[in-house]
N, C-alpha and C positions, 0 to 999 in steps of 0.2 A: 274452650268455651268461644264459638264463633262471634266476629264483632262485625257490624254493618253500618253502612251507612246508609241514610234516610231520608227522604223527602217527605213533608207530608203537610196537611192543610190545619192550621191550629181554630180555635171555635169562632175566630171571626173570618176565616176562609183565606189566611194571609199565609202565603209559603214560608213554612221555616227547614231546616236543615238540621242534622244532627248524627250522632255516633250513638250504638246501643248495643250490649253483648245479651246475647241469648242462646239458648240450647238450639235452636232452629230458627228457618225464616219464620213460621207460624207463631213460635214464641214471641219473636221479636215484633211482628205486627200487633201481638196481643199486648204487650208491653207499651208500643206507642198508642193504642187506643185508650190503655187505661191512664195516660199523661192528659187524656182529652184532646187527640190528635187524630188526623184520619189519615193513614200511611196512602202516598202515591206510588213510590218507588222505594226498594229496597234492595241493595247490594251488598254482598260478603265482602270485606277485606280480606284480601288474600295474605296469607304469610310472608309472600315474597315483599309485599309492599309494606307489613309490620317490621318485618326483622331486617336488621340494617344491614346484616352481613350478605344479606341476598341485594340488598339494595346498591350496594358497590357495583355492582356489574353493570348497572344501568344508566346511561348517560344520556339522560334527558335534562330538559332544564328545570321540571318539576321538582327536583330534588333540591335545586337551590331557592326557588321560592317556598319548599315547604321545608325546611329548615329550621331547627329551634333554636332559637338564641338561649345562651348560658344564662341569661339574666330570667328568662322564663321557666328554665330549670331550677334555678335558686329560689324563685319565688314558689314553685311547685313542693318542692324540698322544706321548704319553711311551714306552707300550710299543710303537707302530711305530717310534721313534726307536731305540730299545735295539735292535729285530730288523733293523731295517736296516744299523746300525751292526755288528752282528754277523756282516753277511755276507748274510742272506735277500735274495732275489731281492723286488721290492715285490709281486709277485702270490702269492708263497709266505707273505711276511709278512702280508697279509690272510687267507689261509687259517687263519694260527696266532691271529691275533687274533680270528677268528670263532669260534675253539673256546673262547678265554677270557672274551669277553664274554657276560654274562648279558641285558643290556637288549635286548630282541625289536626295539624299535626302532633302536637301534644296531647291532644286528645286519644287520637289513635294510637300513640304509644302508651299512654297509660291503661287504655282498654286492653291492649295486647298483654301487659304485663299484668293485669287483674287476671286475663284468662289463663295465663302461666301458673301464676299462683293457687286459683282456683282447682287446677288441674293437681295441683300437688309439688310445684316446684317452690322452692324458697325464694324470698324476694331477691336475694343476691342473684341467683343462678338464670332469673328471669330479665335481672337487668342487661346480662351478659350477651341478649341476644340483640341489644340497642348500643353497640361499643361506637355510633356516632355523636350519641346523646348522653351517655353515663360513661365516665373516664375509668380507668381502673384504679386510681385513687377512690372513687365514688363507691365501686362495687366493693372494693376490699372492707372499708370502712362500716357499708352497711352490711357484710358479713359478720364483721367482727360486733355490731350492735345485736344482730341476730343471735348470735352466739352467746353472748353476755345477757341480753335481755334488755338493753338499754337503747334500743332503736331510734325512740323519740330523742333522746340525748345525742347519738350520733347524727341524725338529720339534721337538728341545731346546730351542730359543729359545722356540720356539712354546708349547710346555707351561708353561716355567717363565714366561712372562708371564700366560698362562692361570692357572696356579696362583696369580701374586701376585695377579691380579684377585681372584679365589675367594677369597683369604685376607683380603684387606681388606674385601670385601663381607660376611665372614663375622663379622668384627668388630665392624662398623659396625651390622650387624644385632643384634650380643650386646649392644653399647652401648645400644641403643634397646629392648630387650626390657625391662626391669624397667620405665622409664618408662609404657611405653604398657601392660604389666598393672597398674599404681598407677591409670591414665588409665581403665582399663576397670573396675577395680573399685570407683573412686572414682564413676562416671557409674551403674553398676549398686547400690550401696549408696543413693546419694542419690536414684535413681527409686524405690527400693523403700518407702524411707522417705514420700517425697512422695505415693505412691498408695496405699500400705497401712496404714503406721503413723499418718501422720499423722491423716487421716481418723476412726482409730478413737480417737485421743487428743482430737482435739478435740470429738468428739459429747457430751463432759461439758459444754463450756462451753455448748450450744444453750440453756439454761435461763436464762443470765445476763440481768438486765435492764437491765445496762450496757453502753456500747460497746468494744467488744475494743481493745486495744492495737494500734498501727499497724503492726508485725514480726508480730502473730499474724493481721491482717487479711491481709497479704501472702502470708502463708504458705498460708492459706487458700484465697486467690484463684490461686494458683499450683498446687497439690494438686487444685483442682476443675479448672483447665484440664487439668492432666494426667491427671485422669480420664476427663474428657469429650472431651478432643482430641489425645489421644497419637496418634491415627493421623496426623493435621497434622503433627506431627513426625517421622514417620516418613518421610511422603509427602514431607517438606521434603527429608530428608537423602537418600532415594533421588533427587529431582530435581537436589540439587546434586550428587550423583555422575555422573548423567547430562550434564549441562552441563559438567561438568569433562570427561567422555569425549567428547562432542561438541567441545569446544573444542581436546583435544589430537588430533584427528582432523583440523583444518583448519589450513592453514599460519599463516593469522593469528592463529586462537585459540590456537595452540601458542605463539608469537611473544608474545604477551600475557602467557601463562601465566608462559614462562619469562624474562621481562622482569620480572614481579613476584618471582619466586623469588629472584632475584638481587638484587632489593632487600629481601629480608626480611632482617632482624637473625639474624645467628649462621648461620642456614641458606643465605643468600645467599654468605656468605664460605665454607662448608665447600662449596658446589657448585663455586665458581671453583678452590679447591685441589684438589677431584677431578677436575675438568676438565683442569686443570694436569699433575697427575700420570697421567692417560691419553693424554693429548696427547705428553706426552715419552716414555712408556715405549712407546708404539705406532710415533710417528715416528723415534725413534732406533732400533727394531729393523728399521723398514723400510729407515733408509738403510744401517744396518750390513749388511743381507741386499741390497743391491746396487739398491734401487728408487731412481729419481732423485726431487729435492726436489717437484718439482711434481707427480707422478702420488702420492707419497706424501701431500703436503697434503691432494690431493684424497680421498685415501681417510681420512685421520685426521679431516678434515671430519665424517665421519657416524659419528664414534663418541666425541665429547665429550659427546654427552646433554643439552645447551642449545643451543637454535635461536639466541640472541645469541651466543654464542661461538662456535658455527658459522659464522655471518657472518663474524665476526673472521678466522676460519682461511682462509675462503674472500677476503674481503681481501687478507688477507696474502700468500695464495699468489697473487694479480694482481698485486701489488705485487713480489712475488721474483720473477715473469716478467719485469718489466719492470729487474729488475738491482739492487733494493732489498735489504737485511740482513732476515732473518727476524725477529729481536729488536726493530729498530725499527719493523718493520710490523707487529707483534705488539702493541705497547707502543701503538701508535696508535689501537688499539681499546679501550683501557683495561678489558678484561675479564678480563685473566688478572694475575694477583698480580704488584708490580712484582720480587720477587725473582725469579721465574721468568724475566722477561723480562731482567735483569740478568745471569743465569746463563746466558742462551742466547747473550748479545750477547757474553760471555767465552768461550766455546765458539767463537763463530765467527772472534773475533778470533785465537784460540790455534790454530785451525784441526782443534779436536778435538770438533765440534759433538755427534758420535755418543755419545762417552763422557761431555759435560757434560748431555745429554740425559737418559742413564742416572741422572746423579746428582741431575738435577731431579726425575725419578720417584720416586726414592728418599725426597728431602728431604720430597717433597709426600703421599706416601704415609704418610709418618709424621705429618705434619704434620693430614692428615685423620683418622687415628685419633687423635691427642691432643684434635681438636678435638672429635669425637662423644663423647670419654669426658668431657669438660669441659661439652659441652652436657648429656650424661646426669647429671652432679653437679649441673649448675644446675637441670635441669627437675626432677628428683626433689624438694629441698625446696620448690621451687616450688608444685608441686601438692599435695604434703603440707599445705602454708599454705593454698592455696584452699580444699582439702576443709576443715581444721578452721573456715576462718570460715565456710563453708557448713554444717556441722554446729552451731557455736558459733549460728548463726543461728536455727536449726530448734530448737534446746534452750532458747533466749532467748524464741521466741516462744511456746513451749509453758510454761514457766515464769512469764511475767510477768501471765497471767490466774490461774494458780494463785496468785501471790502476792495478787493482787487481792481474790480469793476470800477468802483468808484475813485480809486486814485486813477485808474487810464483815463476818467473822464475829464478830472482837473487837469 
């Protein structure tokens, strides 16, 4: 069923916009009039705009501004679960969702899904047309819910998983905002002092007939470089970012970067714990919803967020296919935290792997939050100390010639 963008006038003469699906343009105008609106313009949303697979080839800024945030998808999933649980048929639930959603991009996506379902596709097959919005985990769990007749339960579980991911991400961002603000402020203050304050103060020492102290000469050299070649630093920063981006876009480069990240102090351990939490949460949910072990491991491999850890999951999947235990094969890779391996092995031995995976996720999500808070608490005084040392050096470099001038006068 075609989907249309429309502009109309309501009963008060106010211009309104929206999205509507109908069998044709005439039917769409009739539906708009039935809502008490007078259609002004009507435009069919082409499938190339609806389907994300075709959208990947478009290099315009509209993709950025029309991006659907995971939090919006989580809310939509929760609402859809509630509607289906209340007895709404799937297509009617989509209609109700479209009336509640205010984000145009998400509303178009729901309209496209509804059109595919109306034409005879399954819900999971309709979701596959939007890979940038719905992950393989989402699609596979919906497929298992459709086949087992527990779609509302699966959607509620998906919403819970997405909400926990978003809550954890927000806590991590909150923990790192203050240190980043201190870092940015420190860089701006030091740059301002070196480029504008220091040259004006140092100009009074130009007539001194004796050599300036070493700290003063160093400060003058840095200040002169910053004034004359600041653009070199900007180009170096841009070049560094471009090199990082190029490496992330190649398999070997990404593997090298991810290996370096895992070896970094504090950060590497945080990445391992975060990967363990995501692995356990996702694998447990897939297994609990009827997805078998090997396909579930294939799905989880793509969401751990690190190439080295993904390789460990892929190797574990191969060994599990040969009859080995999951905990033992994951431990051989030496990338997952030992506690996670032990808990998974206990779950396998007791026959409660899904339940133990949920506990692993809970434990390591808490560990990630605590680690992020500890890192934030450690970074703040370190940056303040570095800032104090830099400022002290600048003050010392300025004051030493003044002291020497006073001694000459006496």
